[in-house]
Backbone as JSON, one array per atom type, in Angstrom:
{
  "sequence": "MKLVNMKTAAEVCPLCEGSGWKTVAGSPERRVTRCDCQLLARADALLTSTHIPKRYEHCELSSFTTDFPGADPRIGLAHIAACRFVEEFDPRDGTGLLIVGGIGTGKTHLAVGILKELIGKRGSRCFFSDYRELLKQIQNSYNDSVQATELEVLRPVFEAEVLVLDELGAVKPSEWAWDTVSLILNTRYNDNRTTIITTNFPDEPAAGLAAPELSPRSSAFAATRRETLGDRIGERMRSRLHEMCRIVKMEGPDFRQKFRSASFR",
  "N": [[-11.54, 57.93, -144.14], [-8.13, 57.21, -144.38], [-5.52, 58.68, -142.66], [-2.26, 59.66, -143.48], [0.87, 60.1, -142.05], [3.07, 62.18, -143.33], [6.27, 63.44, -144.19], [7.37, 66.55, -145.44], [9.39, 67.25, -148.34], [11.3, 69.11, -147.64], [11.65, 68.62, -144.97], [12.87, 66.19, -144.74], [15.9, 64.6, -144.04], [18.72, 65.04, -146.08], [20.95, 63.4, -145.95], [20.34, 60.91, -144.74], [17.89, 60.39, -145.73], [15.64, 60.33, -144.17], [15.78, 57.95, -142.72], [17.38, 57.89, -140.49], [19.87, 56.78, -140.38], [23.18, 56.68, -141.72], [25.53, 55.87, -144.32], [28.81, 54.8, -143.59], [31.51, 56.62, -144.66], [33.81, 55.38, -147.05], [33.73, 52.79, -146.13], [34.14, 49.41, -146.78], [32.31, 47.43, -146.28], [29.92, 48.63, -146.25], [29.08, 49.81, -143.81], [26.91, 51.3, -141.37], [25.99, 54.27, -139.53], [24.66, 56.34, -136.88], [22.83, 59.07, -138.14], [23.76, 62.53, -138.67], [21.58, 64.18, -138.22], [20.13, 62.83, -136.31], [21.86, 62.91, -134.16], [21.89, 65.62, -133.68], [19.24, 66.01, -132.94], [19.19, 64.52, -130.59], [20.99, 66.02, -129.09], [19.56, 68.41, -128.82], [17.42, 67.53, -127.25], [18.79, 66.71, -124.94], [19.86, 69.16, -124.17], [17.55, 70.6, -123.47], [16.69, 69.15, -121.23], [18.63, 69.82, -119.46], [18.12, 72.1, -118.02], [19.06, 74.77, -118.05], [19.04, 78.09, -116.95], [17.02, 80.75, -118.37], [18.34, 83.21, -118.46], [20.93, 82.5, -118.97], [20.94, 81.11, -121.32], [22.09, 81.95, -123.69], [24.79, 81.65, -123.42], [27.98, 80.65, -124.47], [31.01, 78.83, -124.96], [32.5, 79.66, -127.12], [31.76, 82.3, -127.44], [32.65, 83.61, -125.26], [34.92, 85.34, -124.94], [34.14, 87.49, -126.52], [31.82, 88.32, -125.29], [32.79, 89.32, -122.98], [34.42, 91.73, -123.4], [37.53, 93.39, -123.06], [38.01, 92.37, -120.57], [39.77, 91.36, -117.55], [43.03, 90.11, -118.18], [43.61, 87.72, -116.88], [41.23, 86.39, -116.79], [41.03, 85.33, -119.29], [42.76, 83.16, -119.13], [41.29, 81.41, -117.62], [39.29, 80.79, -119.42], [40.75, 79.4, -121.35], [41.46, 77.19, -119.8], [38.93, 76.07, -119.46], [38.23, 75.34, -122.09], [40.21, 73.42, -122.57], [39.46, 71.55, -120.7], [37.08, 70.56, -121.8], [38.08, 69.39, -124.17], [39.69, 67.35, -123.14], [37.95, 65.83, -121.72], [36.83, 63.02, -119.93], [34.47, 60.83, -119.09], [34.84, 58.68, -117.4], [36.78, 59.41, -115.66], [35.94, 61.41, -113.82], [36.84, 63.81, -112.72], [36.24, 67.15, -111.9], [35.57, 70.72, -112.05], [36.37, 73.48, -109.99], [35.28, 76.56, -110.0], [36.36, 79.62, -109.14], [35.75, 82.92, -108.14], [35.14, 86.5, -108.13], [32.04, 88.42, -108.03], [30.4, 88.81, -111.16], [32.47, 88.07, -112.9], [32.17, 86.16, -114.83], [31.8, 83.45, -114.26], [29.52, 81.68, -114.26], [28.76, 81.86, -116.94], [30.95, 80.63, -118.15], [30.74, 78.03, -117.06], [28.23, 77.16, -118.06], [28.8, 77.28, -120.78], [30.65, 75.19, -120.97], [29.0, 72.98, -120.38], [27.27, 73.03, -122.63], [29.07, 72.48, -124.7], [29.9, 69.89, -124.02], [27.52, 68.51, -124.26], [26.92, 68.89, -127.0], [29.22, 67.85, -128.32], [29.91, 65.46, -127.05], [27.61, 64.22, -126.28], [26.83, 64.18, -123.64], [24.99, 63.64, -120.6], [23.76, 66.23, -118.91], [23.28, 68.54, -116.14], [21.98, 71.52, -114.76], [22.13, 73.3, -111.77], [21.11, 75.71, -109.51], [22.5, 76.55, -106.48], [21.15, 77.87, -104.36], [18.44, 77.76, -105.18], [18.13, 75.02, -105.31], [18.33, 74.2, -102.6], [16.04, 75.45, -101.64], [14.05, 74.04, -103.04], [14.4, 71.49, -101.97], [13.72, 71.97, -99.28], [11.04, 72.71, -99.65], [10.01, 70.29, -100.4], [9.49, 69.0, -98.06], [7.07, 69.84, -97.3], [3.76, 68.84, -96.92], [1.88, 69.45, -98.83], [3.17, 69.6, -101.2], [4.01, 67.82, -104.12], [6.43, 66.67, -105.0], [9.1, 64.63, -103.81], [11.96, 64.62, -101.57], [13.93, 62.93, -102.61], [13.17, 62.84, -105.31], [13.69, 65.46, -106.06], [16.44, 65.52, -105.76], [17.35, 63.51, -107.42], [18.05, 64.07, -110.28], [20.29, 65.63, -109.76], [22.01, 63.9, -108.48], [22.32, 61.93, -110.48], [23.14, 63.0, -112.94], [25.5, 62.98, -115.59], [27.3, 65.04, -115.86], [27.35, 67.67, -113.65], [26.46, 71.03, -113.03], [26.88, 72.98, -110.3], [25.81, 75.84, -109.22], [26.91, 78.86, -107.7], [27.8, 77.94, -105.14], [27.69, 77.91, -101.62], [26.24, 80.19, -101.31], [24.08, 80.34, -99.62], [23.24, 81.07, -96.26], [25.28, 79.56, -93.78], [24.32, 76.51, -92.16], [23.59, 73.69, -90.04], [21.9, 71.97, -91.39], [22.16, 72.81, -94.08], [24.89, 72.26, -94.47], [24.84, 69.47, -94.14], [23.33, 68.8, -96.36], [24.93, 69.66, -98.52], [27.06, 67.95, -98.06], [25.84, 65.46, -98.55], [25.24, 65.67, -101.31], [27.77, 66.14, -102.56], [29.33, 63.98, -101.62], [27.87, 61.8, -102.6], [28.12, 62.11, -105.4], [30.88, 62.02, -105.61], [31.45, 59.4, -104.71], [30.17, 57.98, -106.72], [31.73, 58.62, -108.81], [31.24, 60.81, -110.55], [31.25, 63.68, -112.68], [31.62, 66.97, -111.52], [30.95, 70.39, -111.77], [31.64, 73.35, -110.24], [30.68, 76.59, -109.18], [31.67, 79.48, -107.35], [31.47, 82.42, -105.31], [33.05, 82.8, -103.18], [36.29, 82.97, -101.69], [38.65, 80.34, -102.13], [39.57, 79.31, -99.44], [40.64, 78.43, -96.05], [38.39, 77.81, -93.22], [37.28, 80.06, -90.59], [39.73, 80.76, -88.09], [41.44, 78.78, -88.9], [43.0, 79.63, -91.04], [44.33, 81.83, -89.93], [45.26, 81.27, -87.06], [46.27, 82.71, -84.92], [44.67, 84.87, -84.65], [41.72, 85.63, -83.03], [38.41, 84.66, -83.89], [36.59, 86.41, -82.82], [37.86, 88.76, -82.45], [38.51, 92.26, -83.07], [40.41, 92.87, -84.98], [40.45, 90.6, -86.54], [37.86, 90.58, -87.63], [37.94, 92.92, -89.08], [39.78, 92.53, -91.1], [39.24, 90.29, -92.55], [37.35, 88.42, -94.93], [34.48, 86.31, -95.53], [35.03, 82.87, -96.29], [35.2, 80.01, -98.54], [35.52, 77.8, -96.98], [34.31, 78.65, -94.6], [31.64, 78.76, -95.45], [30.81, 76.22, -96.41], [32.03, 74.39, -94.81], [35.05, 72.84, -93.61], [35.53, 70.14, -94.09], [34.02, 69.46, -96.36], [35.1, 71.25, -98.15], [37.65, 70.22, -98.4], [36.96, 67.81, -99.62], [36.09, 68.77, -102.09], [38.5, 69.52, -103.21], [39.55, 67.06, -103.79], [37.82, 66.26, -105.77], [37.88, 68.13, -107.83], [39.58, 70.29, -110.23], [41.1, 73.44, -109.7], [39.96, 76.55, -110.84], [40.69, 79.84, -111.22], [39.08, 82.95, -111.39], [39.97, 85.9, -111.59], [39.52, 89.38, -111.15], [37.81, 92.55, -111.88], [34.27, 93.29, -111.3], [32.64, 92.66, -114.11], [30.08, 93.16, -115.05], [29.26, 95.36, -113.52], [31.13, 97.18, -114.4], [30.38, 97.39, -117.08], [27.81, 98.48, -116.82], [28.42, 100.95, -115.67], [29.9, 102.13, -117.71], [27.93, 102.43, -119.64], [26.48, 104.59, -118.82], [27.94, 106.78, -119.21]],
  "CA": [[-10.31, 58.15, -144.92], [-6.95, 56.98, -143.56], [-4.54, 59.77, -142.73], [-0.88, 59.19, -143.48], [1.79, 61.12, -141.57], [4.17, 62.28, -144.3], [7.14, 64.61, -144.07], [7.63, 67.23, -146.71], [10.76, 67.05, -148.83], [12.19, 70.02, -146.93], [11.88, 68.11, -143.62], [13.62, 64.94, -144.82], [17.35, 64.81, -144.05], [19.3, 64.57, -147.34], [21.98, 62.39, -145.72], [19.79, 59.58, -144.43], [16.58, 60.32, -146.38], [14.61, 60.06, -143.17], [15.95, 56.66, -142.05], [18.11, 58.05, -139.24], [21.17, 56.14, -140.49], [23.94, 57.03, -142.92], [26.63, 54.96, -144.62], [30.12, 55.28, -143.18], [32.31, 56.88, -145.85], [35.0, 54.55, -147.22], [33.57, 51.46, -145.54], [33.93, 48.39, -147.83], [31.18, 46.58, -145.91], [28.76, 49.52, -146.17], [28.63, 49.98, -142.42], [26.1, 52.5, -141.16], [26.05, 54.9, -138.22], [23.61, 57.31, -136.68], [22.97, 60.26, -138.96], [23.97, 63.79, -137.95], [20.3, 64.75, -137.82], [19.74, 62.17, -135.07], [22.73, 63.42, -133.12], [21.41, 66.98, -133.37], [17.98, 65.87, -132.22], [19.54, 64.08, -129.24], [21.61, 67.15, -128.4], [18.49, 69.34, -128.46], [16.68, 66.94, -126.13], [19.66, 66.77, -123.77], [19.97, 70.56, -123.76], [16.3, 70.96, -122.8], [16.63, 68.5, -119.92], [19.72, 70.34, -118.61], [17.5, 73.14, -117.18], [19.84, 76.0, -118.0], [18.13, 79.24, -116.83], [16.91, 81.59, -119.56], [19.36, 84.26, -118.41], [22.23, 81.99, -119.44], [20.77, 80.28, -122.51], [22.94, 82.43, -124.79], [26.2, 81.5, -123.08], [28.77, 79.67, -125.22], [32.46, 78.99, -124.79], [33.03, 80.38, -128.28], [31.43, 83.73, -127.35], [33.06, 84.13, -123.95], [35.83, 86.49, -125.04], [33.43, 88.63, -127.11], [30.83, 88.78, -124.32], [33.52, 90.0, -121.91], [35.52, 92.49, -124.02], [38.29, 94.21, -122.13], [38.09, 91.75, -119.25], [41.11, 91.15, -117.03], [43.71, 89.03, -118.93], [43.58, 86.46, -116.13], [39.99, 85.71, -117.13], [41.33, 84.57, -120.49], [43.39, 81.9, -118.73], [40.19, 80.53, -117.19], [38.63, 80.34, -120.65], [41.63, 78.39, -121.92], [41.33, 76.0, -118.96], [37.62, 75.48, -119.74], [38.32, 74.69, -123.41], [41.04, 72.23, -122.42], [38.65, 70.59, -119.94], [36.17, 69.93, -122.76], [38.88, 68.56, -125.08], [40.26, 66.2, -122.43], [36.92, 65.23, -120.87], [36.66, 61.57, -119.9], [33.47, 60.59, -118.05], [35.31, 57.66, -116.46], [37.73, 60.04, -114.73], [35.16, 62.02, -112.75], [37.41, 65.06, -112.23], [35.48, 68.33, -112.31], [36.19, 72.03, -111.9], [35.89, 74.44, -108.99], [35.53, 77.87, -110.6], [36.33, 80.56, -108.03], [35.96, 84.3, -108.57], [34.21, 87.49, -107.63], [30.79, 88.64, -108.76], [30.5, 89.45, -112.47], [33.68, 87.72, -113.65], [31.82, 85.24, -115.91], [31.9, 82.05, -113.83], [28.38, 80.9, -114.73], [28.88, 81.82, -118.41], [31.95, 79.62, -118.48], [30.22, 76.72, -116.7], [27.18, 76.81, -119.01], [29.48, 77.02, -122.04], [31.22, 73.84, -120.89], [27.9, 72.03, -120.51], [26.8, 73.0, -124.01], [30.08, 71.8, -125.51], [29.88, 68.46, -123.69], [26.3, 67.97, -124.84], [27.02, 68.88, -128.46], [30.34, 67.06, -128.84], [30.04, 64.15, -126.42], [26.3, 63.66, -125.95], [26.79, 63.97, -122.19], [23.78, 64.01, -119.86], [24.18, 67.29, -118.0], [22.22, 69.18, -115.37], [22.37, 72.79, -114.13], [21.38, 73.53, -110.54], [21.5, 76.84, -108.67], [22.6, 76.06, -105.1], [20.09, 78.47, -103.54], [17.16, 77.21, -105.61], [18.1, 73.59, -104.96], [18.01, 74.08, -101.18], [14.63, 75.82, -101.49], [13.24, 72.93, -103.54], [14.48, 70.41, -100.99], [12.91, 72.38, -98.13], [9.63, 72.66, -100.05], [9.58, 68.89, -100.5], [9.04, 68.56, -96.74], [5.69, 70.3, -97.14], [2.83, 67.78, -97.32], [1.09, 69.87, -99.98], [4.03, 69.53, -102.39], [4.02, 66.46, -104.63], [7.8, 66.15, -105.18], [9.82, 64.21, -102.61], [13.37, 65.04, -101.54], [14.67, 62.07, -103.54], [12.85, 63.26, -106.67], [14.4, 66.71, -106.3], [17.88, 65.27, -105.81], [17.73, 62.47, -108.39], [18.86, 64.56, -111.42], [21.55, 66.15, -109.24], [22.84, 62.72, -108.23], [22.52, 61.03, -111.62], [23.7, 63.66, -114.12], [26.89, 62.65, -115.89], [28.02, 66.27, -115.51], [26.5, 68.6, -112.9], [26.93, 72.36, -112.63], [26.28, 73.47, -109.06], [26.14, 77.26, -109.33], [26.86, 79.72, -106.5], [27.96, 77.16, -103.92], [27.98, 78.71, -100.45], [25.46, 81.44, -101.31], [23.1, 80.29, -98.53], [23.84, 81.18, -94.93], [25.6, 78.22, -93.27], [23.55, 75.88, -91.09], [23.87, 72.26, -90.01], [21.11, 71.33, -92.45], [22.8, 73.13, -95.36], [26.13, 71.51, -94.53], [24.5, 68.06, -94.36], [22.85, 68.66, -97.74], [26.12, 69.75, -99.37], [27.81, 66.72, -97.85], [25.13, 64.39, -99.24], [25.38, 65.84, -102.76], [29.16, 65.97, -103.0], [29.8, 62.62, -101.34], [27.2, 60.88, -103.52], [28.73, 62.24, -106.72], [32.26, 61.56, -105.46], [31.45, 57.93, -104.64], [29.74, 57.47, -108.02], [32.74, 59.05, -109.78], [30.57, 61.66, -111.54], [31.92, 64.97, -112.86], [30.89, 68.11, -110.95], [31.53, 71.72, -112.02], [31.09, 74.2, -109.18], [31.09, 78.0, -109.16], [31.49, 80.12, -106.05], [32.0, 83.78, -105.14], [33.87, 82.85, -101.96], [37.67, 82.52, -101.92], [38.94, 78.96, -101.72], [40.47, 79.41, -98.29], [40.12, 77.72, -94.88], [37.39, 78.44, -92.36], [37.78, 80.95, -89.54], [40.54, 80.14, -87.06], [42.41, 77.86, -89.49], [43.93, 80.39, -91.87], [45.13, 82.7, -89.06], [44.88, 80.85, -85.71], [46.68, 83.68, -83.9], [43.6, 85.85, -84.51], [40.45, 85.09, -82.58], [37.3, 85.06, -84.75], [35.82, 87.47, -82.18], [38.67, 89.96, -82.3], [38.2, 93.32, -84.02], [41.37, 92.78, -86.09], [40.01, 89.5, -87.4], [36.65, 91.0, -88.34], [38.22, 94.03, -89.99], [40.69, 92.18, -92.2], [38.92, 89.0, -93.16], [36.05, 88.17, -95.51], [34.1, 84.91, -95.43], [35.67, 81.99, -97.25], [34.44, 78.82, -98.89], [35.58, 76.95, -95.78], [33.27, 79.13, -93.68], [30.3, 78.58, -95.98], [30.41, 74.82, -96.59], [32.75, 73.54, -93.86], [36.36, 72.41, -94.08], [35.51, 68.76, -94.57], [33.54, 69.45, -97.73], [36.07, 71.97, -98.97], [38.7, 69.24, -98.67], [36.43, 66.87, -100.58], [36.1, 69.44, -103.39], [39.86, 69.49, -103.74], [39.73, 65.73, -104.35], [36.93, 66.08, -106.91], [37.95, 69.18, -108.85], [40.7, 71.18, -110.47], [40.73, 74.81, -109.33], [40.08, 77.58, -111.88], [40.46, 81.14, -110.59], [38.68, 84.03, -112.31], [40.25, 87.13, -110.86], [39.27, 90.59, -111.92], [36.68, 93.36, -111.41], [32.92, 92.93, -111.7], [32.48, 93.15, -115.47], [28.72, 93.68, -115.22], [29.26, 96.71, -112.96], [31.94, 97.99, -115.31], [29.58, 97.63, -118.28], [26.73, 99.4, -116.47], [29.01, 102.28, -115.46], [30.28, 102.67, -119.01], [26.73, 102.75, -120.42], [25.9, 105.85, -118.35], [28.88, 107.89, -119.47]],
  "C": [[-9.1, 58.01, -144.0], [-5.95, 58.11, -143.76], [-3.14, 59.21, -142.64], [0.02, 60.34, -143.06], [3.0, 61.16, -142.49], [4.96, 63.55, -144.07], [7.29, 65.25, -145.44], [9.08, 67.01, -147.09], [11.75, 67.91, -148.06], [12.54, 69.49, -145.54], [12.73, 66.84, -143.61], [15.11, 65.23, -144.93], [17.93, 64.25, -145.35], [20.36, 63.49, -147.15], [21.41, 61.0, -145.54], [18.43, 59.35, -145.07], [15.49, 59.88, -145.4], [14.77, 58.76, -142.41], [16.62, 56.79, -140.69], [19.5, 57.46, -139.26], [21.86, 56.58, -141.78], [25.1, 56.04, -143.09], [27.95, 55.6, -144.21], [30.99, 55.42, -144.42], [33.55, 55.98, -145.87], [34.9, 53.17, -146.63], [33.29, 50.43, -146.62], [32.71, 47.52, -147.54], [29.89, 47.39, -145.78], [28.18, 49.58, -144.75], [27.84, 51.27, -142.31], [26.28, 53.0, -139.73], [24.91, 55.89, -138.1], [23.87, 58.57, -137.5], [23.15, 61.5, -138.08], [22.66, 64.38, -137.46], [19.81, 64.13, -136.52], [20.57, 62.66, -133.9], [22.29, 64.82, -132.7], [20.12, 66.93, -132.57], [18.23, 65.44, -130.78], [20.13, 65.23, -128.44], [20.56, 68.16, -127.96], [17.71, 68.83, -127.26], [17.5, 67.01, -124.85], [19.77, 68.19, -123.24], [18.73, 71.01, -123.01], [16.25, 70.39, -121.4], [17.71, 69.0, -118.97], [19.22, 71.42, -117.65], [18.4, 74.36, -116.99], [18.88, 77.18, -117.91], [18.15, 80.11, -118.09], [17.98, 82.66, -119.61], [20.69, 83.8, -119.01], [22.12, 81.13, -120.7], [21.68, 80.69, -123.67], [24.4, 82.11, -124.59], [26.86, 80.36, -123.86], [30.24, 79.89, -124.9], [33.04, 79.84, -125.91], [32.79, 81.88, -128.19], [31.94, 84.37, -126.07], [33.92, 85.38, -124.07], [35.14, 87.71, -125.65], [32.38, 89.18, -126.15], [31.49, 89.52, -123.15], [34.7, 90.78, -122.5], [36.22, 93.36, -122.98], [38.39, 93.65, -120.74], [39.55, 91.56, -118.85], [41.77, 89.98, -117.78], [43.67, 87.69, -118.21], [42.3, 85.68, -116.4], [40.19, 84.86, -118.38], [41.97, 83.23, -120.18], [42.33, 80.91, -118.28], [39.46, 79.97, -118.41], [39.45, 79.25, -121.33], [41.51, 77.08, -121.14], [40.0, 75.29, -119.22], [37.63, 74.73, -121.07], [39.13, 73.4, -123.33], [40.27, 71.13, -121.68], [37.71, 69.83, -120.88], [36.94, 68.96, -123.67], [39.34, 67.27, -124.41], [39.22, 65.43, -121.63], [36.82, 63.72, -121.05], [35.69, 61.26, -118.76], [33.9, 59.54, -117.03], [36.22, 58.23, -115.4], [37.02, 60.69, -113.55], [35.7, 63.34, -112.22], [36.64, 66.25, -112.78], [36.27, 69.6, -112.15], [35.55, 72.78, -110.74], [36.28, 75.82, -109.5], [35.3, 78.94, -109.53], [36.57, 81.97, -108.56], [34.89, 85.22, -108.02], [32.96, 87.6, -108.49], [31.08, 89.3, -110.11], [31.75, 89.13, -113.26], [33.41, 86.67, -114.73], [31.87, 83.77, -115.54], [30.77, 81.19, -114.39], [28.39, 80.79, -116.25], [29.82, 80.7, -118.82], [31.41, 78.21, -118.21], [29.14, 76.26, -117.68], [27.8, 76.5, -120.38], [30.09, 75.63, -122.08], [30.13, 72.79, -121.07], [27.45, 71.9, -121.96], [27.79, 72.27, -124.92], [30.05, 70.29, -125.27], [28.63, 67.79, -124.24], [26.44, 67.82, -126.35], [28.07, 67.94, -129.0], [30.41, 65.64, -128.28], [28.7, 63.48, -126.13], [26.15, 63.39, -124.47], [25.45, 64.38, -121.59], [24.19, 64.99, -118.75], [22.98, 67.87, -117.25], [22.78, 70.43, -114.7], [21.5, 72.98, -112.9], [21.96, 74.73, -109.79], [21.42, 76.38, -107.2], [21.46, 76.59, -104.22], [18.74, 77.88, -103.88], [17.03, 75.74, -105.23], [17.73, 73.41, -103.49], [16.55, 74.44, -100.91], [13.72, 74.67, -101.93], [13.24, 71.76, -102.57], [13.62, 70.74, -99.77], [11.42, 72.31, -98.45], [9.11, 71.22, -100.11], [9.12, 68.33, -99.16], [7.6, 68.96, -96.45], [4.74, 69.24, -97.7], [2.03, 68.14, -98.56], [1.88, 69.81, -101.29], [4.17, 68.07, -102.82], [5.43, 65.85, -104.66], [8.41, 65.77, -103.83], [11.26, 64.7, -102.68], [14.19, 64.22, -102.53], [14.42, 62.47, -104.98], [13.55, 64.55, -107.03], [15.88, 66.44, -106.53], [18.29, 64.28, -106.9], [18.52, 63.01, -109.58], [20.21, 65.12, -110.98], [22.52, 65.0, -108.99], [23.26, 62.04, -109.52], [23.12, 61.67, -112.86], [25.15, 63.25, -114.33], [27.8, 63.83, -115.55], [27.03, 67.23, -114.85], [27.2, 69.94, -112.76], [26.16, 72.75, -111.38], [26.73, 74.92, -108.91], [25.98, 77.96, -107.99], [26.92, 78.92, -105.21], [28.36, 78.08, -102.76], [27.15, 79.96, -100.34], [24.41, 81.49, -100.2], [23.82, 80.33, -97.19], [24.08, 79.8, -94.32], [24.66, 77.78, -92.14], [23.89, 74.4, -91.12], [23.14, 71.54, -91.13], [21.74, 71.57, -93.82], [24.1, 72.35, -95.53], [25.87, 70.03, -94.8], [24.07, 67.82, -95.81], [24.02, 68.71, -98.73], [26.93, 68.46, -99.27], [27.17, 65.56, -98.6], [25.36, 64.46, -100.75], [26.81, 65.51, -103.22], [29.67, 64.56, -102.76], [29.16, 61.6, -102.29], [27.86, 60.92, -104.89], [30.19, 61.77, -106.69], [32.32, 60.03, -105.48], [31.03, 57.3, -105.96], [30.67, 57.89, -109.15], [32.12, 59.87, -110.91], [31.22, 63.06, -111.53], [31.03, 66.11, -112.35], [31.66, 69.4, -111.22], [30.84, 72.68, -111.06], [31.58, 75.63, -109.37], [30.83, 78.56, -107.77], [32.11, 81.51, -106.05], [32.98, 83.86, -103.97], [35.27, 82.31, -102.23], [37.89, 81.12, -101.38], [40.01, 78.96, -100.64], [39.83, 78.75, -97.08], [39.08, 78.52, -94.1], [38.06, 79.28, -91.28], [38.58, 80.17, -88.51], [41.58, 79.18, -87.6], [43.46, 78.6, -90.3], [44.86, 81.24, -91.02], [44.79, 82.39, -87.61], [45.29, 81.83, -84.63], [45.62, 84.75, -83.68], [42.33, 85.16, -84.07], [39.35, 85.54, -83.52], [36.47, 86.19, -84.16], [36.6, 88.78, -82.08], [38.33, 90.98, -83.38], [39.14, 93.26, -85.21], [40.95, 91.71, -87.07], [38.83, 89.94, -88.25], [36.96, 92.06, -89.39], [39.01, 93.61, -91.22], [40.25, 90.95, -92.99], [37.5, 88.96, -93.73], [35.75, 86.68, -95.42], [34.72, 84.1, -96.58], [34.77, 80.8, -97.58], [34.43, 77.84, -97.71], [34.53, 77.35, -94.75], [31.89, 78.69, -94.14], [29.87, 77.12, -96.12], [31.11, 73.87, -95.62], [34.05, 73.01, -94.46], [36.37, 71.0, -94.64], [35.06, 68.69, -96.02], [34.46, 70.23, -98.66], [37.22, 71.04, -99.34], [38.23, 68.22, -99.71], [36.42, 67.47, -101.99], [37.48, 69.4, -104.02], [40.21, 68.11, -104.3], [38.97, 65.57, -105.66], [37.25, 66.99, -108.09], [39.34, 69.78, -109.01], [40.22, 72.61, -110.22], [40.97, 75.75, -110.52], [39.73, 78.91, -111.23], [40.14, 82.19, -111.66], [38.78, 85.35, -111.55], [40.03, 88.35, -111.75], [38.07, 91.34, -111.37], [35.34, 92.81, -111.9], [32.65, 93.53, -113.08], [31.1, 93.75, -115.69], [28.61, 95.1, -114.67], [30.03, 97.66, -113.86], [31.15, 98.37, -116.55], [28.47, 98.63, -118.0], [27.26, 100.82, -116.29], [29.35, 102.93, -116.78], [29.06, 103.12, -119.81], [26.11, 104.08, -120.0], [26.82, 107.03, -118.58], [28.45, 108.7, -120.69]]
}
């Protein structure tokens, strides 16, 4: 007996009746275009391949203000900048965002929300990569027992139309880490691809550049200064980021700590 794969009436799209195409409204020549159901299916596939961590799967631009009630008003300005970025997005431009702020201010939420909007509205091929996990995966690729090569690990990072590189600078600086950051950023810069970066470190120069009158070994220097993005990724790459990205600052207290404290009152 021959089995026929048939969709139930409930599964068939009422717009295209299962064909995948719909007639363009008002077209005298009965032109057709991809049906909404096909666009939704593509968006679902793109979202799955983005590799957004489960912890952030709920994040949306539309829910940002409700997920961070009572947040510092300056955080709202960052949300406005993110929404404008989506509205004005042009993949040919290649300009990304460098989202700078302290722990718990919503940087990753904002970045993931941008990715979801670009996938849903523009059909952009996006990829999420945690900086720490990426470096671990690259190091693991040097192990003979691991199947993935360094190029295979880096390919989606290089080729994504829009990349989120989360927590840049979170790994202790080393020549190898600096070389890896340089390879990623320069490759995407040369290919004119959009990169959205989040970091907990202030966008300031490396030691000895911001305050040359203070020696990095002096007690005054150590007591008054915290590590900067320049310290963590090097001044050359920090300068490159300024060419690649617009700066978005998310200033304010750690909202997660504030929420936890309030829950115990």
